[in-house]
LOPAMAR-302421 format. One record per atom (N, C-alpha, C): y, z, x. Coordinates in steps of 0.1 Angstrom, whole numbers, padded with zeros to 4 digits, always signed. Last residue first. Layout:
N
YZX/...
END
This chain:
381
+2275+0667+0665/+2275+0665+0680/+2289+0662+0684/+2275+0691+0639/+2279+0678+0644/+2278+0678+0659/+2250+0707+0622/+2261+0709+0632/+2263+0695+0638/+2237+0724+0594/+2239+0711+0600/+2252+0712+0609/+2221+0756+0602/+2231+0748+0594/+2233+0734+0602/+2203+0775+0612/+2199+0761+0609/+2208+0753+0601/+2216+0799+0618/+2206+0798+0607/+2202+0785+0603/+2231+0798+0640/+2238+0800+0627/+2229+0798+0615/+2214+0792+0660/+2220+0805+0660/+2227+0808+0647/+2209+0765+0655/+2199+0775+0653/+2204+0789+0652/+2235+0753+0660/+2228+0752+0647/+2218+0763+0645/+2238+0760+0687/+2247+0765+0677/+2241+0764+0663/+2217+0745+0698/+2217+0759+0700/+2226+0766+0689/+2226+0719+0691/+2212+0724+0687/+2212+0739+0687/+2250+0716+0704/+2250+0716+0689/+2237+0721+0684/+2243+0718+0731/+2252+0727+0725/+2251+0728+0710/+2225+0696+0734/+2221+0710+0736/+2230+0720+0729/+2243+0675+0727/+2231+0677+0720/+2226+0691+0721/+2262+0677+0747/+2266+0678+0733/+2254+0681+0725/+2246+0671+0769/+2251+0685+0768/+2257+0687+0754/+2240+0644+0764/+2229+0654+0765/+2234+0668+0763/+2265+0633+0765/+2258+0632+0752/+2247+0643+0752/+2269+0636+0792/+2278+0643+0783/+2271+0644+0769/+2250+0618+0802/+2249+0633+0805/+2258+0641+0796/+2260+0595+0793/+2248+0599+0787/+2246+0614+0790/+2282+0594+0810/+2284+0595+0796/+2272+0599+0788/+2270+0591+0835/+2277+0604+0832/+2280+0606+0817/+2241+0572+0825/+2253+0575+0833/+2259+0588+0830/+2211+0554+0827/+2218+0565+0821/+2230+0569+0831/+2215+0518+0832/+2208+0531+0835/+2216+0542+0829/+2231+0497+0829/+2217+0495+0825/+2209+0508+0827/+2256+0486+0853/+2250+0496+0845/+2235+0493+0841/+2273+0469+0868/+2266+0463+0856/+2260+0474+0847/+2306+0473+0883/+2292+0477+0881/+2286+0472+0868/+2325+0448+0898/+2323+0456+0886/+2309+0460+0885/+2334+0449+0933/+2329+0443+0921/+2327+0453+0910/+2338+0458+0958/+2350+0456+0950/+2347+0449+0937/+2317+0465+0972/+2322+0452+0975/+2334+0449+0966/+2311+0490+0962/+2316+0489+0976/+2321+0476+0980/+2302+0482+0937/+2314+0489+0938/+2320+0489+0952/+2278+0469+0945/+2288+0461+0938/+2302+0469+0940/+2263+0490+0956/+2266+0478+0964/+2278+0470+0958/+2260+0505+0933/+2268+0510+0944/+2272+0499+0954/+2244+0488+0917/+2258+0490+0913/+2266+0496+0925/+2221+0490+0932/+2227+0477+0930/+2242+0478+0926/+2215+0517+0928/+2218+0512+0941/+2225+0498+0941/+2210+0517+0900/+2221+0524+0905/+2225+0519+0919/+2187+0501+0899/+2199+0497+0892/+2211+0504+0897/+2169+0517+0915/+2172+0503+0918/+2185+0498+0912/+2169+0542+0901/+2175+0541+0915/+2178+0526+0918/+2156+0534+0878/+2169+0540+0877/+2176+0539+0890/+2132+0526+0889/+2140+0516+0883/+2154+0521+0881/+2120+0549+0898/+2125+0540+0908/+2134+0529+0902/+2110+0559+0874/+2120+0566+0881/+2127+0557+0891/+2090+0540+0870/+2101+0541+0860/+2113+0548+0867/+2074+0545+0892/+2080+0532+0891/+2092+0532+0881/+2065+0571+0886/+2073+0569+0898/+2081+0556+0897/+2052+0568+0861/+2063+0577+0862/+2072+0573+0874/+2037+0535+0863/+2040+0547+0857/+2053+0554+0860/+2016+0508+0859/+2029+0512+0864/+2033+0525+0856/+1984+0494+0864/+1992+0505+0858/+2005+0507+0866/+1978+0462+0860/+1980+0471+0871/+1989+0482+0866/+1980+0445+0839/+1967+0452+0841/+1967+0461+0852/+2001+0420+0853/+1996+0427+0841/+1982+0433+0844/+2014+0427+0886/+2008+0418+0876/+2002+0426+0864/+2044+0448+0891/+2030+0444+0893/+2025+0435+0883/+2070+0455+0884/+2067+0451+0898/+2053+0445+0900/+2095+0453+0859/+2080+0453+0862/+2078+0448+0876/+2120+0450+0851/+2116+0464+0854/+2102+0465+0858/+2121+0424+0844/+2129+0428+0855/+2124+0442+0860/+2106+0424+0820/+2100+0418+0832/+2108+0422+0845/+2124+0437+0803/+2111+0444+0806/+2105+0438+0819/+2144+0418+0802/+2147+0431+0807/+2135+0439+0811/+2131+0396+0791/+2136+0395+0804/+2138+0409+0810/+2102+0408+0772/+2116+0404+0773/+2120+0403+0788/+2068+0395+0772/+2078+0406+0773/+2092+0400+0775/+2050+0374+0773/+2058+0375+0761/+2068+0387+0761/+2036+0377+0797/+2047+0367+0796/+2055+0368+0784/+2031+0412+0807/+2026+0399+0799/+2038+0390+0798/+2039+0435+0818/+2035+0425+0827/+2031+0412+0820/+2028+0458+0793/+2036+0456+0805/+2030+0444+0813/+2019+0447+0760/+2016+0453+0773/+2025+0449+0784/+2015+0454+0726/+2023+0447+0736/+2021+0455+0749/+1997+0449+0699/+1996+0458+0711/+2003+0450+0722/+2006+0449+0665/+2005+0442+0678/+2005+0452+0689/+1987+0455+0635/+1997+0459+0645/+1995+0452+0658/+1984+0430+0610/+1977+0438+0621/+1988+0442+0631/+2005+0435+0581/+2000+0427+0592/+1993+0436+0602/+2017+0450+0561/+2007+0440+0557/+2002+0431+0568/+2046+0455+0580/+2039+0458+0568/+2030+0446+0564/+2042+0457+0616/+2048+0451+0604/+2040+0453+0592/+2046+0472+0647/+2040+0473+0634/+2048+0466+0623/+2037+0475+0680/+2047+0469+0671/+2040+0467+0657/+2033+0497+0707/+2028+0492+0694/+2039+0487+0685/+2030+0493+0741/+2040+0494+0730/+2033+0489+0717/+2018+0505+0771/+2015+0500+0758/+2026+0503+0748/+2022+0519+0795/+2023+0504+0795/+2020+0497+0782/+2018+0546+0792/+2032+0541+0793/+2033+0525+0792/+2006+0569+0779/+2000+0555+0779/+2012+0546+0780/+2022+0590+0780/+2010+0591+0787/+2001+0579+0786/+2044+0582+0764/+2046+0582+0778/+2032+0584+0786/+2040+0560+0737/+2037+0573+0742/+2037+0572+0758/+2056+0544+0709/+2053+0544+0724/+2050+0559+0728/+2060+0521+0683/+2055+0534+0687/+2052+0533+0702/+2079+0506+0656/+2073+0506+0669/+2069+0520+0673/+2082+0486+0626/+2082+0498+0633/+2076+0496+0647/+2102+0465+0603/+2090+0468+0612/+2092+0482+0619/+2124+0464+0585/+2114+0452+0587/+2101+0456+0594/+2138+0486+0585/+2136+0480+0572/+2127+0468+0573/+2121+0507+0609/+2132+0500+0604/+2129+0494+0590/+2111+0535+0628/+2108+0527+0617/+2121+0521+0611/+2097+0546+0658/+2109+0542+0652/+2106+0532+0640/+2083+0572+0676/+2081+0562+0666/+2094+0559+0659/+2074+0585+0708/+2085+0581+0699/+2080+0570+0689/+2064+0611+0730/+2062+0600+0722/+2073+0597+0712/+2051+0630+0756/+2063+0624+0751/+2060+0612+0743/+2032+0652+0768/+2031+0643+0757/+2044+0640+0750/+2018+0663+0791/+2032+0658+0791/+2034+0648+0780/+1996+0681+0778/+2000+0679+0792/+2015+0675+0793/+1983+0705+0756/+1991+0693+0758/+1995+0693+0773/+1970+0729+0752/+1962+0718+0755/+1969+0705+0758/+1994+0743+0730/+1981+0745+0737/+1974+0732+0739/+2026+0743+0736/+2017+0736+0727/+2003+0735+0734/+2049+0754+0747/+2038+0763+0744/+2027+0757+0735/+2070+0738+0748/+2063+0741+0761/+2053+0751+0760/+2082+0713+0726/+2076+0726+0728/+2069+0727+0742/+2102+0696+0702/+2097+0698+0716/+2092+0712+0718/+2109+0672+0678/+2103+0684+0681/+2099+0685+0696/+2131+0656+0657/+2127+0658+0671/+2121+0671+0673/+2134+0633+0632/+2129+0646+0635/+2126+0646+0650/+2160+0615+0612/+2150+0617+0623/+2145+0631+0624/+2176+0588+0595/+2172+0602+0596/+2161+0603+0607/+2206+0567+0592/+2191+0569+0594/+2189+0584+0596/+2233+0563+0593/+2227+0568+0580/+2212+0571+0581/+2242+0557+0618/+2240+0546+0608/+2235+0550+0595/+2240+0581+0632/+2254+0576+0628/+2253+0565+0618/+2214+0603+0618/+2219+0593+0627/+2233+0587+0622/+2204+0636+0618/+2211+0626+0610/+2217+0616+0620/+2174+0654+0623/+2185+0646+0629/+2191+0637+0618/+2159+0686+0628/+2162+0675+0620/+2174+0668+0625/+2138+0701+0651/+2152+0697+0649/+2152+0685+0639/+2123+0728+0667/+2121+0718+0656/+2135+0714+0650/+2111+0741+0697/+2122+0736+0689/+2117+0726+0679/+2102+0765+0722/+2098+0756+0711/+2110+0753+0702/+2113+0783+0739/+2101+0775+0744/+2096+0766+0733/+2146+0795+0746/+2136+0789+0737/+2125+0782+0744/+2149+0824+0769/+2153+0811+0763/+2142+0805+0754/+2138+0847+0777/+2152+0847+0773/+2156+0834+0767/+2108+0864+0770/+2114+0852+0775/+2128+0851+0769/+2096+0885+0756/+2104+0888+0767/+2111+0877+0774/+2068+0867+0744/+2076+0879+0744/+2083+0882+0757/+2070+0834+0736/+2065+0843+0746/+2074+0855+0747/+2084+0820+0717/+2072+0826+0713/+2067+0836+0723/+2114+0814+0705/+2109+0819+0717/+2096+0826+0714/+2128+0786+0687/+2119+0798+0688/+2115+0801+0702/+2152+0770+0667/+2146+0773+0680/+2138+0786+0680/+2159+0747+0645/+2152+0760+0645/+2146+0762+0658/+2187+0727+0634/+2177+0731+0644/+2172+0745+0641/+2201+0698+0626/+2197+0710+0619/+2185+0716+0627/+2228+0677+0638/+2214+0683+0639/+2213+0695+0630/+2244+0645+0638/+2244+0659+0635/+2229+0664+0636/+2242+0619+0650/+2255+0624+0644/+2255+0639+0643/+2230+0602+0677/+2227+0613+0667/+2240+0618+0663/+2238+0567+0679/+2240+0581+0683/+2235+0590+0672/+2218+0539+0687/+2225+0546+0676/+2226+0561+0681/+2201+0525+0702/+2215+0522+0704/+2223+0529+0694/+2173+0528+0703/+2180+0524+0690/+2194+0519+0692/+2168+0535+0730/+2161+0525+0723/+2168+0519+0711/+2187+0556+0735/+2186+0545+0744/+2179+0533+0737/+2183+0575+0715/+2196+0568+0715/+2195+0556+0724/+2157+0583+0723/+2160+0578+0709/+2173+0570+0709/+2161+0592+0749/+2152+0581+0746/+2155+0575+0733/+2177+0614+0744/+2182+0603+0752/+2174+0591+0749/+2160+0631+0730/+2172+0627+0724/+2178+0614+0731/+2140+0635+0749/+2137+0629+0736/+2149+0624+0730/+2154+0648+0770/+2147+0635+0772/+2144+0628+0759/+2162+0671+0757/+2172+0661+0761/+2166+0648+0764/+2138+0685+0756/+2143+0680+0744/+2154+0669+0746/+2132+0694+0782/+2125+0682+0777/+2131+0676+0764/+2153+0712+0789/+2144+0707+0799/+2137+0694+0794/+2167+0720+0766/+2174+0715+0778/+2165+0707+0787/+2146+0729+0750/+2156+0719+0745/+2163+0712+0757/+2134+0749+0765/+2127+0737+0762/+2136+0726+0758/+2162+0764+0768/+2151+0763+0776/+2144+0750+0774/+2198+0767+0769/+2186+0763+0763/+2174+0762+0772/+2221+0774+0784/+2219+0780+0771/+2206+0777+0764/+2209+0774+0818/+2219+0772+0808/+2215+0778+0795/+2195+0779+0841/+2191+0768+0833/+2201+0764+0822/+2208+0801+0853/+2205+0789+0861/+2201+0777+0853/+2212+0820+0834/+2222+0818+0844/+2220+0806+0852/+2188+0821+0820/+2200+0814+0814/+2211+0812+0824/+2157+0814+0833/+2169+0822+0836/+2181+0815+0830/+2136+0797+0831/+2136+0808+0822/+2148+0817+0823/+2140+0780+0852/+2140+0774+0839/+2141+0785+0828/+2135+0796+0875/+2149+0792+0871/+2150+0787+0857/+2106+0800+0872/+2116+0811+0873/+2130+0807+0869/+2092+0776+0870/+2094+0784+0858/+2105+0794+0860/+2090+0767+0896/+2096+0758+0886/+2099+0765+0873/+2078+0788+0909/+2092+0784+0913/+2098+0775+0902/+2062+0816+0898/+2062+0801+0897/+2076+0796+0898/+2061+0843+0897/+2067+0837+0909/+2067+0822+0909/+2053+0855+0874/+2043+0855+0885/+2049+0847+0898/+2071+0852+0855/+2070+0865+0860/+2060+0866+0872/+2068+0826+0846/+2080+0829+0854/+2080+0843+0860/+2046+0826+0830/+2044+0823+0844/+2056+0825+0852/+2037+0838+0804/+2050+0841+0811/+2049+0839+0826/+2021+0810+0789/+2020+0823+0794/+2033+0826+0802/+2029+0785+0782/+2022+0793+0772/+2022+0807+0776/+2041+0766+0798/+2048+0778+0796/+2042+0787+0785/+2026+0742+0796/+2027+0749+0809/+2034+0763+0808/+2022+0725+0775/+2016+0738+0774/+2019+0747+0786/+2043+0702+0757/+2036+0706+0769/+2030+0720+0766/+2058+0675+0739/+2051+0688+0739/+2043+0690+0752/+2080+0658+0721/+2077+0660+0735/+2071+0674+0737/+2086+0633+0698/+2079+0645+0701/+2077+0646+0716/+2105+0618+0672/+2103+0620+0686/+2096+0633+0689/+2110+0594+0648/+2102+0606+0651/+2100+0607+0666/+2133+0580+0627/+2129+0581+0640/+2122+0594+0642/+2143+0556+0602/+2136+0569+0605/+2131+0568+0620/+2158+0532+0600/+2158+0542+0589/+2153+0556+0593/+2175+0505+0612/+2168+0517+0616/+2169+0528+0605/+2172+0473+0599/+2180+0485+0599/+2171+0498+0602/+2149+0454+0619/+2158+0455+0608/+2167+0468+0610/+2133+0450+0641/+2130+0461+0632/+2138+0462+0620/+2145+0428+0653/+2131+0427+0648/+2126+0438+0639/+2170+0426+0663/+2169+0427+0649/+2154+0427+0644/+2174+0428+0690/+2172+0414+0684/+2170+0415+0669/+2175+0455+0694/+2187+0447+0695/+2186+0434+0689/+2148+0461+0691/+2158+0467+0682/+2170+0459+0682/+2137+0447+0712/+2133+0444+0699/+2143+0449+0689/+2150+0460+0734/+2152+0446+0732/+2148+0442+0717/+2138+0485+0733/+2152+0484+0730/+2156+0469+0727/+2112+0477+0740/+2114+0483+0727/+2129+0482+0723/+2116+0469+0766/+2113+0459+0756/+2115+0464+0742/+2121+0494+0777/+2132+0483+0778/+2129+0472+0768/+2096+0504+0773/+2108+0511+0767/+2119+0501+0767/+2081+0488+0790/+2080+0486+0775/+2090+0494+0768/+2091+0496+0816/+2093+0483+0811/+2091+0481+0796/+2109+0527+0820/+2096+0520+0817/+2098+0506+0811/+2133+0540+0822/+2130+0529+0832/+2117+0522+0829/+2137+0560+0804/+2143+0548+0801/+2140+0536+0810/+2126+0581+0818/+2117+0574+0808/+2124+0561+0803/+2145+0593+0834/+2137+0583+0840/+2128+0575+0830/+2174+0602+0835/+2165+0601+0823/+2155+0590+0826/+2191+0609+0859/+2176+0605+0859/+2169+0608+0846/+2221+0593+0860/+2214+0604+0856/+2199+0601+0854/+2246+0582+0883/+2234+0579+0876/+2227+0592+0872/+2277+0571+0890/+2270+0583+0887/+2258+0580+0878/+2298+0554+0912/+2286+0554+0905/+2280+0568+0903/+2334+0559+0909/+2321+0559+0916/+2309+0558+0907/+2361+0564+0902/+2355+0551+0900/+2342+0549+0909/+2374+0587+0901/+2370+0583+0914/+2364+0569+0914/+2379+0590+0873/+2390+0590+0883/+2386+0584+0896/+2353+0590+0863/+2362+0580+0859/+2374+0579+0869/+2344+0614+0875/+2337+0601+0878/+2346+0589+0875/+2361+0633+0863/+2361+0631+0878/+2355+0617+0881/+2355+0631+0836/+2368+0628+0840/+2369+0625+0855/+2328+0639+0837/+2331+0626+0832/+2345+0622+0837/+2332+0666+0845/+2325+0656+0854/+2328+0642+0850/+2344+0678+0824/+2351+0677+0836/+2345+0666+0846/+2323+0676+0805/+2335+0669+0803/+2344+0667+0816/+2304+0693+0818/+2301+0679+0816/+2314+0671+0813/+2317+0718+0817/+2315+0711+0830/+2312+0697+0828/+2316+0721+0789/+2329+0721+0796/+2327+0714+0810/+2289+0724+0785/+2296+0713+0779/+2309+0711+0786/+2271+0736+0814/+2279+0738+0802/+2285+0725+0797/+2256+0727+0835/+2252+0740+0829/+2259+0741+0815/+2247+0692+0835/+2255+0703+0839/+2250+0716+0832/+2228+0673+0827/+2237+0670+0838/+2245+0682+0843/+2193+0683+0826/+2206+0680+0820/+2217+0680+0830/+2187+0658+0852/+2192+0662+0839/+2187+0676+0836/+2199+0649+0886/+2189+0653+0876/+2195+0657+0863/+2219+0622+0898/+2217+0636+0894/+2206+0638+0884/+2234+0605+0923/+2223+0604+0913/+2218+0618+0911/+2266+0594+0933/+2257+0605+0929/+2246+0600+0920/+2288+0585+0961/+2281+0582+0948/+2270+0592+0946/+2316+0600+0976/+2301+0597+0977/+2295+0595+0963/+2342+0610+0979/+2339+0595+0978/+2325+0591+0979/+2345+0636+0977/+2345+0631+0991/+2341+0616+0991/+2342+0641+0951/+2355+0644+0956/+2356+0639+0971/+2314+0637+0949/+2324+0628+0943/+2338+0629+0949/+2306+0661+0962/+2303+0648+0968/+2312+0637+0962/+2314+0681+0944/+2318+0681+0958/+2316+0668+0965/+2303+0674+0920/+2317+0672+0921/+2322+0673+0936/+2275+0679+0925/+2280+0665+0922/+2295+0664+0924/+2277+0707+0930/+2272+0698+0940/+2277+0684+0937/+2288+0718+0906/+2294+0720+0919/+2290+0711+0930/+2269+0707+0886/+2283+0704+0886/+2289+0706+0900/+2243+0717+0894/+2246+0703+0893/+2260+0700+0894/+2237+0744+0895/+2243+0738+0907/+2247+0724+0905/+2224+0750+0872/+2237+0757+0874/+2244+0751+0886/+2199+0736+0873/+2210+0731+0865/+2224+0737+0868/+2186+0733+0907/+2186+0738+0893/+2199+0735+0886/+2188+0701+0924/+2188+0715+0924/+2187+0720+0909/+2191+0675+0932/+2178+0679+0927/+2177+0694+0927/+2210+0648+0936/+2212+0662+0933/+2199+0666+0925/+2215+0626+0962/+2205+0629+0952/+2206+0644+0949/+2243+0606+0972/+2236+0619+0973/+2227+0620+0960/+2251+0577+0991/+2248+0583+0979/+2241+0596+0981/+2258+0571+1017/+2264+0563+1006/+2263+0570+0993/+2264+0592+1046/+2256+0588+1035/+2265+0580+1025/+2278+0580+1077/+2275+0590+1067/+2268+0584+1055/+2284+0568+1101/+2271+0565+1095/+2268+0575+1084/+2309+0578+1106/+2308+0564+1104/+2295+0560+1098/+2317+0608+1088/+2309+0601+1098/+2309+0586+1095/+2329+0622+1067/+2337+0619+1079/+2330+0611+1089/+2311+0626+1048/+2322+0618+1044/+2330+0614+1056/+2294+0644+1061/+2289+0631+1058/+2301+0621+1055/+2311+0668+1060/+2307+0662+1072/+2303+0647+1070/+2314+0673+1032/+2325+0671+1041/+2322+0664+1053/+2287+0675+1023/+2296+0666+1017/+2308+0663+1026/+2276+0696+1040/+2270+0683+1040/+2280+0672+1035/+2291+0718+1033/+2292+0713+1047/+2287+0699+1047/+2283+0720+1006/+2297+0718+1009/+2299+0712+1023/+2256+0725+1008/+2260+0712+1003/+2275+0710+1006/+2244+0741+1038/+2251+0741+1025/+2255+0727+1021/+2230+0735+1061/+2228+0748+1054/+2235+0750+1041/+2215+0703+1068/+2227+0712+1066/+2223+0725+1059/+2202+0679+1091/+2200+0690+1081/+2212+0699+1080/+2196+0645+1099/+2205+0657+1099/+2201+0666+1088/+2174+0628+1096/+2182+0628+1108/+2191+0640+1110/+2141+0639+1086/+2155+0635+1083/+2163+0636+1096/+2113+0642+1083/+2119+0634+1094/+2133+0630+1092/+2103+0659+1065/+2107+0646+1060/+2112+0637+1070/+2101+0682+1080/+2089+0676+1074/+2091+0662+1069/+2127+0687+1086/+2119+0683+1097/+2106+0676+1091/+2136+0696+1061/+2142+0684+1067/+2133+0678+1078/+2121+0719+1059/+2119+0708+1049/+2124+0695+1055/+2131+0734+1080/+2117+0730+1080/+2114+0719+1070/+2157+0737+1072/+2154+0731+1084/+2140+0726+1084/+2154+0751+1047/+2162+0739+1048/+2158+0731+1060/+2141+0774+1056/+2134+0765+1047/+2141+0751+1047/+2162+0785+1071/+2149+0782+1077/+2141+0772+1069/+2183+0789+1053/+2184+0780+1064/+2171+0776+1071/+2181+0787+1019/+2175+0794+1030/+2175+0785+1042/+2189+0768+1002/+2199+0778+1005/+2194+0787+1016/+2177+0735+1010/+2175+0749+1005/+2187+0758+1009/+2185+0711+1019/+2173+0711+1011/+2170+0725+1006/+2205+0689+1025/+2207+0703+1024/+2197+0708+1014/+2199+0660+1045/+2197+0669+1034/+2202+0683+1036/+2195+0624+1053/+2200+0638+1055/+2198+0647+1043/+2181+0601+1046/+2183+0604+1060/+2189+0618+1063/+2163+0580+1027/+2169+0593+1027/+2169+0598+1041/+2173+0547+1021/+2165+0556+1029/+2171+0569+1029/+2170+0518+1000/+2177+0530+1005/+2167+0538+1013/+2155+0496+0993/+2169+0494+0992/+2177+0506+0998/+2128+0496+0990/+2133+0492+1003/+2148+0491+1003/+2118+0505+0966/+2121+0491+0967/+2127+0487+0980/+2114+0533+0971/+2103+0524+0967/+2106+0509+0969/+2133+0552+0977/+2129+0543+0988/+2119+0532+0984/+2138+0565+0953/+2149+0559+0960/+2145+0549+0970/+2112+0575+0947/+2119+0565+0938/+2130+0558+0945/+2107+0592+0968/+2099+0581+0966/+2106+0570+0958/+2128+0611+0963/+2127+0604+0975/+2119+0591+0974/+2123+0620+0937/+2135+0613+0940/+2134+0605+0952/+2098+0633+0942/+2099+0622+0933/+2111+0614+0935/+2106+0654+0959/+2097+0643+0964/+2097+0631+0955/+2121+0669+0941/+2127+0663+0953/+2119+0652+0958/+2104+0679+0921/+2112+0667+0917/+2119+0661+0930/+2090+0700+0932/+2083+0689+0927/+2092+0677+0926/+2093+0722+0960/+2099+0714+0950/+2090+0703+0945/+2081+0734+0982/+2077+0739+0969/+2084+0732+0958/+2109+0728+1003/+2095+0732+1002/+2092+0739+0989/+2136+0711+0986/+2129+0717+0997/+2115+0721+0994/+2153+0701+0967/+2141+0693+0970/+2133+0699+0982/+2188+0701+0976/+2176+0706+0970/+2164+0699+0974/+2203+0670+0981/+2206+0685+0979/+2195+0691+0971/+2200+0643+1002/+2194+0650+0991/+2199+0665+0992/+2214+0610+1009/+2212+0624+1012/+2206+0631+1000/+2210+0577+1021/+2209+0587+1010/+2208+0600+1016/+2223+0546+1028/+2219+0559+1034/+2220+0569+1023/+2209+0514+1019/+2219+0525+1017/+2213+0538+1023/+2200+0490+1043/+2196+0500+1033/+2208+0510+1031/+2223+0462+1048/+2215+0473+1053/+2210+0481+1041/+2242+0444+1039/+2232+0439+1049/+2221+0450+1053/+2262+0455+1025/+2254+0445+1018/+2242+0440+1026/+2274+0472+1042/+2266+0478+1032/+2257+0468+1025/+2272+0457+1075/+2279+0462+1063/+2269+0466+1052/+2260+0467+1107/+2258+0460+1095/+2266+0465+1084/+2270+0463+1140/+2270+0472+1128/+2269+0464+1116/+2250+0454+1167/+2259+0449+1157/+2258+0459+1145/
END
């Protein structure tokens, strides 16, 4: 008996993610964690041998030598894929995503969404025309306490947002590892593959997205100072950015991939007219809530006082750490639920980063680079 889409796991395909990839395996775990989807096909490398070997290692049903072939073939099969995972370098995001969208296949894509702002605008138009689900893996929005932080802001617990401080610092590019063959560094240091920004595109966009997700307020303009500390590197590895928010609030966003001794230190502090909050990705299950003249509250994932949205994003009892993979999987869980709704002719509910967030990310990158190149002048998004 053939099962309809509401009765079976979604069939997923992956482009990229072959041997030596970090993020490909993360996408697969995230997609399959809740038993709602299974990765069954892939075009995992432009090298046919690596593509075949990678697909064999994952026990995929079908392997393709190109994403174009995969999109066309899967769209024609009765058991073709429902959704594709785009895990290739930035310069391929638009051609891959658009190929599958044009064949009626839903998309989950890595960030930043495209190589250029023009591509981002074209992708927004295509997604709206096709009426398909497009999810962007700004996975930090999937943490339960991040969801609770947004709830607190929406409920007015912080009052009017006045100041936001965002920091995302690492040290993995302190040395020119892109010249030693490091696969993850090679393409990130190449403007033709990464785009116009280095650290800003890779991690700064996460900080900007997290800020807008929690506060619900757009960044209006930026004043940026980008630096390339490693001699000979073509893209920025450090950024210091002043922010003006649409509500009149102010902020600072700093990101660096040459911060000695740092691992993956993403953190955010938000201050309103009533209270403030603080969250750090390396301690992801803890949210600090601060009120003037009061002891700060330590809010924890899985506790009964958390919001409904936070509890929905929580899988384990309190005290059991939930981290990066679970947050990533929350993006997939929501996107998969919407794919089922769309296939049933229903309205998607969202709750995850979409193509519109991807456009915001590309507007942020473009404005930051322009501001820095023009001597740090204020530049609108």
